[in-house]
PAKOL-869843 format. One record per residue: residue number from 1; x negated, y negated, z of N, C-alpha, C in turn. Coordinates in nm, 4 decimals. Each point is the difference from the previous one (the first is absolute). Layout:
residues N
 pos      nc1      nc2      nc3     cac1     cac2     cac3      cc1      cc2      cc3
 NUM        X        Y        Z        X        Y        Z        X        Y        Z
...
end
This chain:
residues 147
 pos      nc1      nc2      nc3     cac1     cac2     cac3      cc1      cc2      cc3
   1  -2.4163  -1.3206   2.2729  -0.0745   0.0664   0.1074   0.0992   0.0593   0.0988
   2  -0.0035   0.1300   0.0150   0.0920   0.0684   0.0904  -0.0395  -0.0237   0.1454
   3   0.1000  -0.0217   0.0833  -0.0238  -0.0140   0.1430   0.0715   0.1159   0.0672
   4  -0.0772   0.0937   0.0564   0.0565   0.1235   0.0530  -0.0245   0.0124   0.1497
   5   0.0632   0.0991   0.0600  -0.0132   0.0224   0.1444  -0.1460   0.0201   0.0414
   6  -0.0794   0.0592  -0.0879  -0.1416   0.0237   0.0318  -0.0774  -0.1321   0.0156
   7   0.0550  -0.1077  -0.0552  -0.0641  -0.1325   0.0070   0.0364  -0.0743   0.1293
   8   0.0788   0.0652   0.0836   0.0500  -0.0646   0.1215  -0.0582   0.0673   0.1248
   9  -0.0546  -0.0813   0.0888  -0.0476   0.0489   0.1304   0.0888  -0.0642   0.1058
  10   0.0668   0.0836   0.0777   0.1005  -0.0513   0.0932  -0.0544  -0.0368   0.1381
  11  -0.1215   0.0415   0.0344  -0.0504  -0.0270   0.1352  -0.1523  -0.0097   0.0002
  12  -0.0521  -0.1093  -0.0526  -0.1449  -0.0173  -0.0064  -0.0505  -0.0557   0.1327
  13  -0.0996   0.0682   0.0539  -0.0611  -0.0409   0.1249  -0.1260  -0.0787  -0.0310
  14  -0.0098  -0.1213   0.0523  -0.1207  -0.0784  -0.0230   0.0049  -0.1268   0.0817
  15  -0.1151  -0.0413   0.0502  -0.0055  -0.1179   0.0862  -0.0403  -0.1245  -0.0782
  16  -0.0490   0.0191  -0.1231  -0.0489  -0.1142  -0.0775   0.0418   0.0129  -0.1451
  17  -0.0173  -0.1092  -0.0743   0.0262   0.0025  -0.1442  -0.0790   0.1127  -0.0646
  18  -0.1274   0.0096   0.0345  -0.0864   0.1000  -0.0632   0.0483   0.1420   0.0275
  19   0.0369   0.0290   0.1259   0.0517   0.1341   0.0352   0.1194   0.0357  -0.0878
  20   0.0923  -0.0943  -0.0077   0.1254   0.0231  -0.0710  -0.0252   0.0166  -0.1498
  21  -0.0797  -0.0889  -0.0571  -0.0311   0.0072  -0.1432  -0.0704   0.1317  -0.0322
  22  -0.0920   0.0391   0.0864  -0.0740   0.1261  -0.0195   0.0969   0.1191  -0.0043
  23   0.0957   0.0014   0.0907   0.0970   0.1104   0.0054   0.0839   0.0071  -0.1275
  24   0.0410  -0.1152  -0.0511   0.0852  -0.0022  -0.1192  -0.0824   0.0340  -0.1247
  25  -0.1239  -0.0483  -0.0061  -0.0883   0.0330  -0.1133  -0.0267   0.1509  -0.0020
  26  -0.0123   0.0600   0.1188  -0.0218   0.1443   0.0080   0.1147   0.0747  -0.0694
  27   0.1231  -0.0492   0.0189   0.1146   0.0633  -0.0672  -0.0134  -0.0148  -0.1522
  28  -0.0416  -0.1168  -0.0465  -0.0190  -0.0208  -0.1443  -0.1048   0.0969  -0.0535
  29  -0.1013   0.0253   0.0811  -0.1052   0.0944  -0.0386   0.0583   0.1421  -0.0097
  30   0.0821   0.0369   0.0998   0.0654   0.1322  -0.0011   0.0879   0.0166  -0.1237
  31   0.0586  -0.1093  -0.0451   0.0886   0.0030  -0.1166  -0.0784  -0.0011  -0.1319
  32  -0.1329  -0.0094   0.0111  -0.0833   0.0019  -0.1197  -0.0083  -0.1331  -0.0728
  33   0.0397  -0.1090   0.0671  -0.0014  -0.1326  -0.0635  -0.1299  -0.0743   0.0279
  34  -0.0777   0.0511   0.0963  -0.1230  -0.0659   0.0427  -0.1131   0.1022   0.0044
  35  -0.1140  -0.0335  -0.0591  -0.1144   0.0918  -0.0008  -0.0988  -0.0302   0.1121
  36   0.0019  -0.1233   0.0513  -0.0931  -0.0388   0.1061   0.0742  -0.0869   0.1014
  37   0.0365   0.0624   0.1128   0.0806  -0.0700   0.1005  -0.0753  -0.1195   0.0590
  38  -0.1283   0.0177   0.0310  -0.0785  -0.1088   0.0611  -0.0037  -0.1232  -0.0901
  39  -0.0298   0.0220  -0.1269  -0.0074  -0.1100  -0.0966   0.1349  -0.0715  -0.0090
  40   0.1071   0.0786   0.0041   0.1348  -0.0558  -0.0099   0.0341  -0.0820   0.1241
  41  -0.0313   0.0525   0.1179   0.0246  -0.0734   0.1247  -0.0772  -0.1325  -0.0027
  42  -0.1254   0.0046  -0.0442  -0.0814  -0.1220  -0.0088   0.0627  -0.1034  -0.0927
  43   0.0517   0.0457  -0.1143   0.0634  -0.0910  -0.0965   0.1221  -0.0687   0.0614
  44   0.0798   0.0768   0.0740   0.1211  -0.0554   0.0622  -0.0384  -0.0997   0.1103
  45  -0.0983   0.0362   0.0828  -0.0426  -0.0884   0.1092  -0.0645  -0.1278  -0.0544
  46  -0.0717   0.0135  -0.1088  -0.0633  -0.1159  -0.0639   0.1076  -0.0977  -0.0474
  47   0.1047   0.0535  -0.0613   0.1119  -0.0828  -0.0459   0.0689  -0.0649   0.1198
  48   0.0123   0.0753   0.1076   0.0646  -0.0488   0.1223  -0.0795  -0.1171   0.0593
  49  -0.1324   0.0071  -0.0119  -0.0874  -0.1044   0.0550   0.0168  -0.1324  -0.0753
  50   0.0400   0.0081  -0.1272   0.0202  -0.1222  -0.0792   0.1205  -0.0780   0.0512
  51   0.1096   0.0674   0.0243   0.1184  -0.0606   0.0613   0.0913   0.1129   0.0447
  52   0.0726  -0.0260   0.1073   0.0828   0.1055   0.0584   0.1085   0.0467  -0.0964
  53   0.0330   0.1283   0.0082   0.1128   0.0532  -0.0762   0.1186   0.0221   0.0947
  54  -0.0112  -0.0539   0.1220   0.1106   0.0055   0.0951   0.1091  -0.0930  -0.0490
  55   0.1040   0.0590  -0.0537   0.1053  -0.0718  -0.0717   0.0941  -0.0731   0.0963
  56   0.0122   0.0534   0.1215   0.1006  -0.0495   0.0939   0.1055   0.1064   0.0212
  57   0.0883  -0.0211   0.0985   0.1074   0.0952   0.0334  -0.0548   0.1360   0.0402
  58  -0.1270   0.0047   0.0453  -0.0582   0.1272   0.0421  -0.0499   0.0861  -0.1145
  59  -0.0110  -0.0591  -0.1199  -0.0404   0.0756  -0.1187  -0.1295  -0.0558  -0.0591
  60  -0.0857   0.0895  -0.0479  -0.1201  -0.0417  -0.0731  -0.0013   0.0725  -0.1346
  61  -0.0684  -0.0627  -0.0977  -0.0142   0.0628  -0.1320  -0.1487   0.0006  -0.0383
  62  -0.0814   0.0771   0.0725  -0.1408   0.0063  -0.0377  -0.0161   0.0627  -0.1389
  63  -0.1040  -0.0409  -0.0710  -0.0239   0.0585  -0.1313  -0.1478  -0.0008  -0.0334
  64  -0.0369   0.0907  -0.0885  -0.1388   0.0103  -0.0396  -0.0122   0.0480  -0.1425
  65  -0.1101  -0.0420  -0.0618  -0.0281   0.0347  -0.1390  -0.1425   0.0539  -0.0036
  66  -0.0161   0.1240  -0.0431  -0.1326   0.0607  -0.0029  -0.0044   0.1165  -0.0983
  67  -0.1186   0.0305  -0.0474  -0.0183   0.1121  -0.0932   0.0271   0.1344   0.0692
  68   0.0077   0.0014   0.1327   0.0282   0.1239   0.0738   0.1479   0.0392  -0.0080
  69   0.0833  -0.0900  -0.0525   0.1429   0.0296  -0.0168   0.0217   0.0501  -0.1429
  70   0.0651   0.1160  -0.0123   0.0156   0.0625  -0.1318   0.1216  -0.0522  -0.0763
  71   0.1063  -0.0343   0.0731   0.1191  -0.0585  -0.0629   0.0736  -0.0825   0.1043
  72   0.0772  -0.1006  -0.0441   0.0696  -0.0855   0.0956   0.0882   0.0823   0.0936
  73  -0.0031  -0.0356   0.1269   0.0838   0.0721   0.0965   0.0487  -0.0977   0.1075
  74   0.1251   0.0203   0.0394   0.0623  -0.0784   0.1058   0.0292   0.0953   0.1149
  75  -0.0422  -0.0384   0.1209   0.0263   0.0815   0.1191   0.0680  -0.0866   0.1045
  76   0.0710   0.0658   0.0905   0.0692  -0.0718   0.1070  -0.0342   0.0659   0.1326
  77  -0.0161  -0.0806   0.1043  -0.0263   0.0561   0.1326   0.0771  -0.0761   0.1072
  78   0.0585   0.0766   0.0916   0.0540  -0.0566   0.1239  -0.1060   0.0255   0.1055
  79  -0.0264  -0.1003   0.0820  -0.1047   0.0122   0.1008   0.0589   0.0377   0.1350
  80  -0.0719   0.0859   0.0732   0.0468   0.0421   0.1325   0.0024  -0.1172   0.0966
  81  -0.1011  -0.0880  -0.0117   0.0033  -0.1208   0.0817  -0.0371  -0.1198  -0.0867
  82   0.0536  -0.1188   0.0348  -0.0289  -0.1199  -0.0779  -0.1496  -0.0299  -0.0044
  83  -0.0477  -0.0480  -0.1158  -0.1410  -0.0324  -0.0186  -0.0116  -0.1462  -0.0432
  84  -0.0941  -0.0715   0.0617  -0.0219  -0.1395  -0.0369  -0.0514  -0.0055  -0.1433
  85   0.0597  -0.0868  -0.0827  -0.0364  -0.0069  -0.1412  -0.0274  -0.1439  -0.0438
  86  -0.0088  -0.0914   0.0974  -0.0155  -0.1430  -0.0326   0.1094  -0.0437  -0.0987
  87   0.1201   0.0487   0.0239   0.1124  -0.0245  -0.0903   0.0376  -0.1470  -0.0059
  88   0.0684  -0.0358  -0.1065   0.0405  -0.1385  -0.0225   0.0904  -0.0507   0.1132
  89   0.0775   0.0901   0.0619   0.0890  -0.0418   0.1096  -0.0560   0.0399   0.1374
  90  -0.1267   0.0395   0.0027  -0.0684   0.0400   0.1240   0.0580   0.1247   0.0665
  91   0.0904   0.0688  -0.0668   0.0579   0.1225   0.0567  -0.0868   0.1200  -0.0379
  92  -0.0153   0.0957   0.0928  -0.0751   0.1212  -0.0353   0.0767   0.0826  -0.1032
  93  -0.0713   0.0883  -0.0656   0.0579   0.0813  -0.1072   0.0461   0.1352   0.0550
  94   0.1189   0.0419  -0.0422   0.0536   0.1301   0.0400   0.0199   0.0919  -0.1197
  95  -0.0070  -0.0560  -0.1206   0.0068   0.0819  -0.1210  -0.0707  -0.0712  -0.1135
  96  -0.0449   0.0810  -0.0963  -0.0737  -0.0605  -0.1112   0.0157   0.0798  -0.1274
  97  -0.0176  -0.0707  -0.1099  -0.0134   0.0610  -0.1313  -0.1460  -0.0179  -0.0393
  98  -0.0644   0.1061  -0.0455  -0.1374  -0.0084  -0.0487   0.0021   0.0243  -0.1503
  99  -0.0567  -0.0947  -0.0748  -0.0081   0.0115  -0.1461  -0.1460   0.0240  -0.0372
 100  -0.0244   0.1086  -0.0712  -0.1356   0.0317  -0.0467   0.0022   0.0123  -0.1516
 101  -0.0956  -0.0664  -0.0643  -0.0068   0.0076  -0.1462  -0.1445   0.0197  -0.0456
 102  -0.0165   0.0639  -0.1163  -0.1347   0.0171  -0.0557  -0.0598  -0.1357  -0.0381
 103  -0.1309  -0.0043  -0.0062  -0.0736  -0.1207  -0.0381   0.0507  -0.0570  -0.1321
 104   0.0396   0.0889  -0.0899   0.0382  -0.0403  -0.1358   0.1416  -0.0569  -0.0105
 105   0.0848   0.0221   0.1023   0.1367  -0.0538  -0.0027  -0.0046  -0.1511   0.0151
 106   0.0486  -0.0693  -0.0983  -0.0017  -0.1458   0.0073   0.1123  -0.0500   0.0898
 107   0.1205   0.0026  -0.0524   0.1100  -0.0653   0.0711   0.0932   0.0972   0.0708
 108  -0.0295   0.1301  -0.0086   0.0895   0.1021   0.0557   0.0372  -0.0291   0.1456
 109  -0.1003  -0.0199   0.0858   0.0314  -0.0168   0.1425   0.0684  -0.1336   0.0269
 110  -0.0249  -0.1000  -0.0851   0.0655  -0.1290   0.0189   0.1496   0.0111  -0.0269
 111   0.0351   0.0838  -0.0972   0.1423   0.0229  -0.0299   0.0681   0.0673   0.1185
 112  -0.0652   0.1043   0.0517   0.0560   0.0741   0.1138   0.0104  -0.0943   0.1205
 113  -0.1059  -0.0764   0.0220  -0.0065  -0.0942   0.1124   0.1131  -0.1022  -0.0071
 114   0.0205  -0.0558  -0.1180   0.1042  -0.1013  -0.0186   0.1382   0.0591   0.0270
 115   0.0224   0.1210  -0.0512   0.1288   0.0662   0.0183   0.0245   0.0285   0.1484
 116  -0.1028   0.0520   0.0678   0.0112   0.0294   0.1430   0.0232  -0.1262   0.0807
 117  -0.0777  -0.1036  -0.0297   0.0127  -0.1261   0.0738   0.1421  -0.0557  -0.0126
 118   0.0556   0.0091  -0.1210   0.1384  -0.0475  -0.0194   0.0966   0.0800   0.0855
 119  -0.0166   0.1330   0.0026   0.0887   0.0862   0.0791  -0.0137  -0.0320   0.1500
 120  -0.1244  -0.0216   0.0436  -0.0256  -0.0206   0.1429   0.0509  -0.1345   0.0515
 121   0.0350  -0.0895  -0.0918   0.0612  -0.1267   0.0406   0.1386   0.0262   0.0596
 122   0.0572   0.1131  -0.0378   0.1366   0.0322   0.0439  -0.0029   0.0821   0.1285
 123   0.0614  -0.0531   0.1038   0.0023   0.0683   0.1296   0.0641   0.1375  -0.0087
 124   0.1012   0.0145  -0.0868   0.0685   0.1297  -0.0082  -0.0937   0.1085  -0.0525
 125  -0.0905  -0.0358  -0.0902  -0.0990   0.0967  -0.0516  -0.0938   0.0424   0.1133
 126  -0.0483  -0.0987   0.0740  -0.0935   0.0272   0.1110   0.0690   0.0845   0.1075
 127   0.1226  -0.0362   0.0337   0.0744   0.0751   0.1020   0.0278   0.1429  -0.0454
 128   0.0296   0.0169  -0.1277   0.0237   0.1348  -0.0532  -0.1268   0.0843   0.0168
 129  -0.1151  -0.0573  -0.0336  -0.1269   0.0729   0.0142  -0.0207   0.0435   0.1448
 130   0.0298  -0.0928   0.0931  -0.0158   0.0319   0.1427   0.0907   0.1137   0.0440
 131   0.1177   0.0075  -0.0601   0.1016   0.0943   0.0447  -0.0191   0.1444  -0.0433
 132  -0.0692   0.0213  -0.1106  -0.0123   0.1371  -0.0504  -0.0797   0.0879   0.0954
 133   0.0512   0.1218   0.0209  -0.0655   0.0951   0.0905  -0.0831   0.1028  -0.0754
 134   0.0257   0.0158  -0.1311  -0.0756   0.0994  -0.0760  -0.0691  -0.0633  -0.1201
 135  -0.1132   0.0580  -0.0366  -0.0769  -0.0468  -0.1156   0.0813   0.0149  -0.1281
 136   0.0804   0.1058  -0.0079   0.0790   0.0274  -0.1196   0.1011  -0.1115  -0.0263
 137   0.0745  -0.0380   0.1047   0.1001  -0.1073  -0.0136  -0.0677  -0.1327  -0.0348
 138  -0.1083  -0.0302   0.0715  -0.0693  -0.1256  -0.0217  -0.0554  -0.0079  -0.1420
 139  -0.0601   0.1086  -0.0469  -0.0585   0.0016  -0.1341   0.1071  -0.0181  -0.1075
 140   0.1128   0.0658   0.0165   0.1090  -0.0108  -0.0980   0.0504  -0.1439  -0.0048
 141   0.0138  -0.0638   0.1157   0.0470  -0.1380   0.0086  -0.0982  -0.0953  -0.0695
 142  -0.1283   0.0103   0.0340  -0.1008  -0.0889  -0.0571  -0.0118   0.0229  -0.1505
 143   0.0028   0.1242  -0.0426  -0.0103   0.0314  -0.1412   0.1146  -0.0666  -0.0775
 144   0.1216   0.0087   0.0555   0.1175  -0.0595  -0.0648  -0.0109  -0.1532   0.0006
 145  -0.0446  -0.0566   0.1111  -0.0099  -0.1462   0.0129  -0.1059  -0.0597  -0.0927
 146  -0.1057   0.0732  -0.0239  -0.1090  -0.0526  -0.0830   0.0156   0.0372  -0.1477
 147   0.0989   0.0834  -0.0294   0.0194   0.0466  -0.1388   0.0324  -0.1158  -0.0928
end
């Protein structure tokens, strides 16, 4: 799965989880990966209600599985202001990876999730993400790290 600059949002404005997720899902829709943004947002929020995806270190990994997703897609967003995510370390979220997969994908998102979670354990990976100023640089870095 290619991770490109178009999958990166550098300044998402939102006061809540829902605002932020909606903005990132909208990008997936623009990229042609999602046919129904509302259904997709609902799927992600439903998953979020089961248990938080606030990983810690200011990062969240929300994910959703729905028939409205045409193919697996990974997106990244930096938030303009921190958003409460009920994170494991009680810290608000300043950046997130959103994983969207079709209803039919069995383990695809779990593989991506596991790989991301392993990377996010490393402070240098998280700090690198924080440091990038352009979507192009950030996308190239993440693509190489997840390869």
